[in-house]
KEPA-695579 format. One line per 4 residues: their letters; for each residue x, y, z of N, C-alpha, C. Coordinates in nm, 3 decimals. Layout:
REM KEPA-695579
a> X/Y/Z/X/Y/Z/X/Y/Z; ...;
This chain:
REM KEPA-695579
mgll> -9.527/2.678/-2.640/-9.481/2.490/-2.571/-9.332/2.549/-2.575; -9.259/2.485/-2.425/-9.146/2.445/-2.425/-9.083/2.291/-2.266; -9.019/2.431/-2.218/-8.951/2.312/-2.130/-9.092/2.292/-2.008; -9.143/2.375/-2.014/-9.230/2.349/-1.866/-9.363/2.273/-1.927;
ears> -9.352/2.187/-2.000/-9.408/2.153/-2.137/-9.338/2.012/-2.109; -9.282/2.068/-2.099/-9.163/1.930/-2.196/-9.163/1.810/-2.075; -9.112/1.925/-1.921/-9.158/1.820/-1.832/-9.206/1.697/-1.764; -9.404/1.771/-1.840/-9.486/1.708/-1.726/-9.472/1.521/-1.804;
clpa> -9.387/1.489/-1.904/-9.383/1.451/-2.000/-9.257/1.329/-1.892; -9.208/1.412/-1.806/-9.049/1.275/-1.753/-9.186/1.214/-1.597; -9.115/1.152/-1.597/-9.214/1.004/-1.497/-9.147/1.121/-1.316; -9.174/1.030/-1.272/-9.168/1.107/-1.108/-8.925/1.083/-1.116;
slhp> -8.953/0.954/-1.158/-8.837/0.904/-1.119/-8.709/0.842/-1.283; -8.641/0.935/-1.272/-8.577/0.873/-1.393/-8.434/0.901/-1.375; -8.326/0.858/-1.422/-8.225/0.716/-1.456/-8.144/0.840/-1.475; -8.035/0.853/-1.346/-7.984/0.967/-1.316/-7.891/1.037/-1.475;
fsak> -7.856/0.906/-1.636/-7.840/0.928/-1.673/-7.883/1.018/-1.731; -7.994/0.976/-1.848/-8.068/1.021/-1.851/-8.135/1.130/-1.825; -8.150/1.191/-1.666/-8.150/1.254/-1.630/-8.055/1.412/-1.619; -7.906/1.417/-1.642/-7.850/1.458/-1.709/-7.856/1.559/-1.843;
vfdl> -7.840/1.438/-1.954/-7.871/1.413/-2.121/-8.012/1.504/-2.045; -8.103/1.532/-2.079/-8.236/1.622/-1.998/-8.169/1.758/-1.982; -8.146/1.770/-1.849/-8.055/1.903/-1.786/-7.963/1.960/-1.952; -7.846/1.868/-2.006/-7.820/1.922/-2.107/-7.857/1.983/-2.196;
yasr> -7.986/1.888/-2.239/-8.056/1.961/-2.384/-8.135/2.088/-2.313; -8.174/2.100/-2.220/-8.252/2.232/-2.109/-8.169/2.311/-2.117; -8.118/2.331/-2.098/-7.981/2.396/-2.090/-7.916/2.438/-2.243; -8.008/2.348/-2.355/-7.939/2.367/-2.501/-7.719/2.339/-2.495;
litt> -7.725/2.247/-2.474/-7.566/2.233/-2.469/-7.546/2.109/-2.560; -7.610/2.038/-2.584/-7.712/1.880/-2.698/-7.801/1.970/-2.728; -7.765/1.877/-2.911/-7.842/1.866/-3.031/-7.990/1.826/-2.993; -8.109/1.892/-3.065/-8.255/1.746/-3.076/-8.188/1.686/-3.124;
gefl> -8.053/1.661/-3.196/-8.111/1.504/-3.209/-7.938/1.455/-3.164; -7.867/1.490/-3.029/-7.809/1.468/-2.941/-7.887/1.417/-2.832; -7.956/1.482/-2.815/-8.079/1.456/-2.704/-8.145/1.331/-2.689; -8.234/1.292/-2.854/-8.274/1.122/-2.893/-8.200/1.061/-2.891;
rwfh> -8.084/1.058/-2.893/-7.980/0.973/-2.948/-7.904/0.946/-2.809; -7.931/1.015/-2.720/-7.872/0.961/-2.554/-7.989/0.958/-2.427; -8.045/1.015/-2.540/-8.214/1.019/-2.378/-8.210/0.873/-2.314; -8.285/0.838/-2.388/-8.277/0.649/-2.376/-8.162/0.492/-2.345;
mpns> -8.124/0.582/-2.366/-7.966/0.516/-2.313/-8.000/0.346/-2.171; -8.034/0.423/-2.127/-8.005/0.339/-2.048/-8.151/0.247/-1.969; -8.262/0.356/-2.076/-8.388/0.250/-2.075/-8.487/0.253/-2.175; -8.483/0.119/-2.265/-8.577/0.222/-2.345/-8.732/0.225/-2.411;
dyla> -8.778/0.227/-2.283/-8.890/0.316/-2.238/-8.895/0.428/-2.272; -8.748/0.505/-2.251/-8.757/0.642/-2.246/-8.784/0.694/-2.375; -8.729/0.565/-2.462/-8.756/0.627/-2.625/-8.967/0.670/-2.647; -9.034/0.737/-2.562/-9.151/0.728/-2.599/-9.068/0.830/-2.529;
lgvc> -9.072/0.901/-2.421/-9.040/1.021/-2.314/-8.913/1.087/-2.434; -8.905/1.058/-2.514/-8.775/1.221/-2.606/-8.879/1.185/-2.685; -8.969/1.146/-2.726/-9.032/1.232/-2.814/-9.083/1.299/-2.781; -9.181/1.260/-2.664/-9.244/1.372/-2.617/-9.176/1.493/-2.548;
ivhh> -9.090/1.500/-2.473/-9.043/1.634/-2.461/-8.973/1.713/-2.621; -8.901/1.635/-2.747/-8.893/1.681/-2.839/-9.029/1.761/-2.895; -9.179/1.713/-2.875/-9.246/1.758/-2.957/-9.255/1.914/-2.875; -9.286/1.857/-2.735/-9.236/2.056/-2.638/-9.178/2.137/-2.665;
vepg> -9.081/2.046/-2.705/-8.953/2.160/-2.726/-8.972/2.242/-2.805; -8.962/2.132/-2.942/-8.973/2.168/-3.121/-9.016/2.141/-3.185; -9.131/2.161/-3.197/-9.230/2.086/-3.222/-9.249/2.033/-3.390; -9.177/2.129/-3.404/-9.101/2.137/-3.628/-8.997/2.052/-3.600;
yvpg> -8.963/2.003/-3.531/-8.864/1.900/-3.512/-8.900/1.695/-3.633; -8.784/1.702/-3.713/-8.791/1.575/-3.791/-8.668/1.491/-3.750; -8.662/1.464/-3.717/-8.576/1.301/-3.647/-8.491/1.266/-3.801; -8.409/1.272/-3.813/-8.341/1.265/-4.035/-8.318/1.356/-4.099;
tlqp> -8.317/1.455/-3.991/-8.292/1.654/-4.160/-8.234/1.647/-4.107; -8.159/1.732/-4.186/-8.060/1.848/-4.184/-8.181/1.969/-4.054; -8.132/1.982/-4.002/-8.274/2.078/-3.931/-8.126/2.203/-3.888; -8.163/2.322/-3.823/-8.114/2.474/-3.852/-8.027/2.418/-3.737;
eiln> -8.027/2.368/-3.627/-7.949/2.331/-3.558/-7.882/2.251/-3.550; -7.909/2.197/-3.628/-7.756/2.059/-3.639/-7.636/2.110/-3.757; -7.750/2.286/-3.874/-7.700/2.377/-3.923/-7.601/2.411/-3.829; -7.604/2.463/-3.711/-7.486/2.583/-3.677/-7.421/2.454/-3.585;
ayar> -7.451/2.373/-3.504/-7.363/2.308/-3.470/-7.267/2.266/-3.547; -7.324/2.289/-3.720/-7.157/2.253/-3.774/-7.083/2.370/-3.811; -7.137/2.480/-3.790/-7.111/2.637/-3.792/-6.986/2.635/-3.716; -6.990/2.537/-3.654/-6.874/2.655/-3.466/-6.813/2.525/-3.476;
s> -6.830/2.376/-3.552/-6.718/2.344/-3.590/-6.562/2.380/-3.644;
């Protein structure tokens, strides 16, 4: 699973802000938690899309827990 499958979650037309957040996530410039926090901001209908994308990119992700990516982000600061 990965980004190719995650792209199948995206609608034909995506709000530009959400598209930018997706690009940042795809480039691994933001964490999964940050992606889920910001992706849906312009359109609450995107909440389910965000979950779909994360399911493909990081299937073991559990919101609200300290995932390894979050711990790595703390180590970089």
